[in-house]
N, C-alpha and C positions, 0 to 999 in steps of 0.2 A: 914698506914704513918701517923705519928705521929702529932700532932697539929700544934706543934712548928712549922716543919718543911712545912705543909699542909702551915702555916698560910704566909708562906716567899714564896711558890711558888704561893699560889692565887696570893699573892702584886705585884710579878716578874713578873708574866701571867695579870694582871691588867697593868700593865704600858707599855708593848710590847703593847699591843690590844688598848692602847690611842696613842702609836706613829703609830701604823697602821689604828688606825682611821685618822690621822691627814692627811696621803698619799690619803686615796680610796677614796675620793669625786674626786680626778683628772685621779681617774683611771677610774672612772665607766663612761660608754658612757651618755653623756648628754638624756632628756626626747627626743619622737622625736616627742610631740608637746608642750613641753610650751618651754619657754625660760630661760635660764640655771641661768640671774641676777636673777629674779623674783623664783627662788624654794632655788639659793644656800643656804643663811640664814639657812631656815624652814630646809633645809637636812641636815646640819651641825648640827643641833638640836637635830634633831630627830636619829642621829647615836649617839651622845655622850650619848642622855638623853638610845637609845637601852647597851650600851657596860656597860653601869653603874646599869640598870635594871638589867643582864644579871647575873653582876658579882656581886649584893646583891643577885640575887636568887641562884649563884654557892656557895653565904660565909653561906647564911642558911638555905637553902633548902626549900620556903615559895616561892611559886608562887605569883609572884607579881598580885596583885587586880587590879582589871578593875580601878580604882583610879587612884593607880599607874601610868599607862599604857594611863591615859583618854589625855595626852599632847601627844603621837606620836600619837596614832589611830586620835586623831584631823589633823596632817602632814599628815595625808596618806589618810584621807578625802581630804581637802583640794587639793590637785593634783587632785583626782577624780572629784573632783566639777569643774576643769580646765580644765576637758577634756581629760583627760590621762587616757585609759582604767585601770580598775581594777588592773587583770593580771599583765599589767605591770610594776602596781603599789607593787602589791603582792612579784612579782619575784624578786625587788632589796632587800628583805631581805635575800632571797636565798644568790644572790652574795653577799652581803654584809657579811653574817653570814663563805660564805668560802673562799672570801678575805683574812679577821681578821685572819681566824683560821688556812690557810695557809702559811699564816706571820707570824705568831708564831712558827707551826710548825719546819718551816723552821732554825726557833736560838735557838728554849731552846732545852734541855738537862735535863737528870739527874730526880727529880724532879721533874720540869715544865711539863716535855715533860709526866710523868704519871699520872699529876693531869689533864694536855691537854685532853690525852687520855679518861680520866676520866668525862671529861664532855662532851662530844660528847653527849652520850644520855641527857643528862638536856638542852643541847642548840636545840636539834632537840628539846625537850618541850616547852625550850619556843619560838623556830618563830613560831609552832603551835599554840600556845595559841595567840600571838600575831596578826598575819595571819587571824586565824580563828576571834579575836573580830574588825577587819577590816572589813573581809566580812560583817559579819552581823552586825555592823554599816551603810557598803551602805547599806544593804537591806533595814534597816529603813530607810533609808536615801531618798532611790530612792520612796517614795511614799510620799515623803516630797513637795508639792504644789512647792513650790520657787525651788527647785532643776528641776522639771518638767519643769519649765516652764524657768531655764534656759539651760537645753536641748532643748528644740524645740529655743527656739531666737537662738543659737549657730545653731544647723540646718539649721534655716532660714538663717545664713550669708553662713554657704554652700554653700546654692544653690545660691545664689545669684553671689555669687565670682568665682561660676564654671559653671553659664548660665543656673543651671539649677531652675523650676516653684517651684517659694518659699512657696506659696498658701500651694499647699500637706502638707509643715512640720506647718505651722498656727495653726492648729488642733481647732484654737476657735476662734470666732468672736474680742476677746480682743487684738489680736494680730494684729495689725494693720500692714504691709508691705508699703509706701508706693513708689510713681514708681521713686523720683531721691533721693540723696545722694550724702554727701561728703564722701568720701572714705579714709579714717587716718590710712598710717601703720607706726605703732611705732618700732624701731628698734633701742636696749638695750646695751648702751658702757658695754663694757665687764670688766667695771672695777665696783668696791662696791658701789652700788650705796643703800642705809640700803631706800629711798624712793619709793622705786617702785613699790611694790605691792600698795601702798596706793593710786600709781599712777593711776594705772589698778583701782582701784575702786573709784576713782573720773572719767572715766572714764568712767564706767557702768553707774553710776548714770546718767551718760543723760539726758535723756525722749528719748523714743522708739529708745534707740543703739542696735546697732547686735553689739557685741561684740566676733571674733574666737583667740585662741591664737596660734601661731605657734615655732618653738625651737627659735626665734629671735626677738620674740617677740611677737604682735598681731593686730591686723585689727578691724579696729573699722567702722562701716556703721553708718554716721549716717544723721536719716530724714531730708530734706532739705524742708522748708514752701514755699506755691505759692509766688511767687514773690521773690523768692531769688536766686542771681543765686551763693551762697556761700561762700561771700563777706561777710553776720551776720554771719553764722554758722562757718566760720574759725573764725571771731572774738570771738567766746563765746569757744570755743575752746584754743583758743589762751589764756587764759585769766584760764583756768584751766590747762596751763600748766607751769605756772608762777611759779620759783621757791621758796622754803621760805627762808630765810635767812640764815638758817643754813644749806639747803642746799647746796646755794652760797658758803661757806666755806668750804665745803667739795670739789670743785673742783680746782684741783692743778696741773694737765696736760696741760701746754702751747701749743698753737700752732699758726702761722703765718696767717691766714685767706686766706684760696683761692681765686684766682682770675682768671676770662675768663681772654683771652688775648686781647690787646687793635689793633687795627686797623692799629697803623704804631708802630712802633720801640723806638719813642720820645717821652715821655710826662713830663710834669711837676712833675719835685720831692716832694714826699708828705712831709707833713708838720712835721717838727720835733718830736712833740709831739704823734702824731698819726705813724709815723713810729715807733717808739720805744715801743710804746702800746702791749701789750701781753693781746691776747685769747686767754678766757676759752673753752675750749671744751665741747658741749657739754652734761649733762649724757644719753638723750636718741636723737631720732631725728623723725620727723615724715613729709612723704611723703603724700601733699595732692592732691588729684584733686578731678574732680564731676562731677557724673555721673547724665546723664537731664532723662537718663533710664534704666529699670532695666536692660536692653538687653544691656547697653555700660558698665555695673559693670563690665565683666569680663575684659576685654581691657584696663579700668580706669585701674583697680586694679594691673596691671602688671607695668603700667607707676608708680603707687602712689611707690611700692614694689621698684622700679628700683630708685626715689628720693629719700628714703629711704635709704639706701643703699649705695647711694653715700655720703648723712649724717655720713651716720655711717664711713667708707672707709677714707674720705676725713677730720675727726674730726674737721667737721665745727663746727665754734660758738653759731650758726644760729641752734638754735633747728628746726623749721618751713621750706620745704624744698618744694618747688614751682618748678615746670619747666622755669618759667618764669625767677628765681633767678639761675637757674642751668641751659640755655640752653644749653653752651657750654659744658658742664661738661658730662649731658645728652649726648650728640653728642657723647662723645669718647666711655661712658661707652656702647651703642645701638649696637656699633661698631662689640661686639658680637667677634667674632675668630679672626677678623681684630686688635683689640685691644691687643692682645697677642704680634704681630710684632712687634705693637707700642709702648708698651713697651720697646720692644727690644731696638730700638734706644738707648736707655742711659745705653745700656749693658758697651761702651769702660771706663763710669766716673767711673766704678765701683771699680776698683785701684785705683780712682784720690775722695778721698772725699774733699779735697780740691773744686775741679773743680765743684765738685755733690754740696756743698753748700754755692757756687759762683753763680749756677745757679737759686736753690730753691731761694735765695735773690732776685738777676737780675729778674725776674718774679712777685713773690713776692710785689716790690718797682714799680709797675710798664716802668719794661725795665730801668731802668734810673740808669747809671755808678753812680755817684754822691752820687745818698741814697744809692748804694748798698756796696759803700763803707764807707760811711758813720755808714750803720747796719752795717757791717763787722771788722771796725775799721781795714781798710788796704790807701794805700793810690790807688788814681783813678788808677795808672798806671799798677797797679799790676791785678786791674780788668779785665784793656784791654786787658794785659798778658792769662789772665784767660778765657776770651771769645775767645781767640785769639785759645787758647789751643781748648776748648771746641769746637770751628769749624771742628778743624785740626783732632782731634781723630771722632767725630761726623759725618764730611759734613753738619754741619747747622750752619750757621753764623746767631746767636743770635740776631744782629742788624738786618736781615733780618726780613720784617715783616711774608713772609708766613713761612720760618724758623721756627722764634719764636714761631706760632702758633704750630708749630709741635714741636716742645722740649717742650712746653705746653701740647700740649696734651698729649706727650709721655710719660710726667711728671705723669698728672692723670690716664693713663694706668697703671705707674707702682705701684704707690698704691690704684688702684683701685685690679692689680693682687696679689701684697702682703699681704690684705685685706682681702682676701678670698671672694669676691664680689657676688654677690649669689642673681642676682636679682631672 
């Protein structure tokens, strides 16, 4: 192939590889044990580096040196450090190469296709070289005392959360396993958050903490000191969760706060300022419970996980999620199979978005018609008509306290189901 034709074909292949690289993250299944928001930026960076490094290799014929691949290797090591199996991390290089290769093969012809066929052997050489360097680096790091300590602490967290004896995993007197813990389950927003890694490291830095990552976020077991019923530890944790000013400016999604239904349908109208004040959804949520014994950890872990999921699915503006603040929502969430039937109560409103919106505002405004009319900028009689239609379609009267509670519960159940609630 002539040099000029080859250069053009190489440039066209690179352009198509970049296009395939952009859609690759969405096609790849998430890590089984790592939260997607935590690894997304590193994954995209690694994919870009690999494409650029390979095409430099294809262009020059010179294998990338260890310094050239250092950042890619460090990204992979970070995933292994976080607890993802090495074979899972290395397997993604094969999957990525196959994905991008197949996308280019389906779209090129002529000189580009010929060059792509010639590039098969260099691609194999590149992938095997890179994965060998990652595996070698992991072997070297495996003997690092810091990695060994992290692995033991992660094993202790696993044992505590699953009801097994954690002492056998301590392996040395230096790792003290207390009897009581504050359990904090973190669930991350699906929105892009630049500070997620920094948040995790701030939690890891808490003295004596045991931390385990999972696909939705992570769980931290914070030791309780004698005499602490959890209040002091929760306060200390809350201080670490405070966002910086830069993080606050990144919050753009707004939601009305979730409210538990009142005992009666008629309540004082909210003040104009508070009624119209937009609240920002938190970038992450933390379900917290206190386990006074090791044996109680698994059961209370399930509760904390459910609380964190409630925060995520309902997009609460408050980061900290305690059962005392979510009693009604927790009851709905714990309904299991009954939750699906409860969510179906609102199906008749699906073809009527104005009625659904009116119900949302009516509940959020404390079941107050005047406030609902003001917030929707409509006449009070229009609100009355729409509520009557809701009664007609669902069989539930929003003005009756018991029916209002059912509608509130159905609304929560619907949001949990649509957000893939995973307790």
